[in-house]
N, C-alpha and C positions, 0 to 999 in steps of 0.2 A: 469452464474454469481451467486454467492451466496450473499444473503443479509447480510451485516455486522450487528452483534448483538448489537453493541453500548451499552454495559452494563453500561458505565458511563453516557450515555444519552446526551453527549455533543460533539460527534464526527462529523467531516465534512465528514467522510467516509460513503458511502451508500452501495456500492457493492464491491466485489472483485472476482478475478478468479485466481486460483493457477495452475501453470504448473510446469514441472520438473525444469526448470531453470529461471522462471519468476513469477511475480505476476502483474496482472492488478489491479488498484485501481480506483474506481469511486467515485468522491466527490459530495457533495450536489449541486454544481453548474453545474453538468453534465460533468465536465472535467474528462477525462479518461487518466490515466498515466500508462505506462508500465515500470516496473523496472526489470532489467535482471541481471543475474550473470555477464555478460560481462561488463555492464556499471555501475551497482550499487554495485556489489560485492556479492559473494555467501553468505558471512556471514550476510550481511545486508538483502538480499532477504530472506534467511532462517528465520531470526528473524521476518521479516515482515509477512511471512507465518504463523508463530506461533501466532503472535499477532492477525492476521486476524481470524484465527481459534478460538482463545480464545474470540474474540469479545471485546477486551479492549486494548487500548494503541497504536493502529496503527497510528492514526492521530498525536498524540503527538510525536511518534518516527520519523515520516516523517518530521514534522515541526522543531524539535530540533536537527536533525542530518543533517548538511549541505551537507555531502556526499550523503545523500539520497534525501533531498529536491531538490537539484540541479542536482542529478545524474540519473534522469529518462532517459530511452532510447527513449521514444516517448510520445507525448501528442496529444490527440484527443478531439474534441468538439462534 
């Protein structure tokens, strides 16, 4: 897992892990979400990968995009 840079300083995202067709996102409440090409869509996941790498905008993208917010493949605590 990579630590999310959180360049805006107000993100709920703490860590992320990027794979070929997925991204795991870990939030400050320790909830871990898996977003996949198959469930969330390749375009959304690729955008999330870019935002994660940049360290800015990932939490906002997830929260403002219903297809992403409700489109995770798996949730773990």
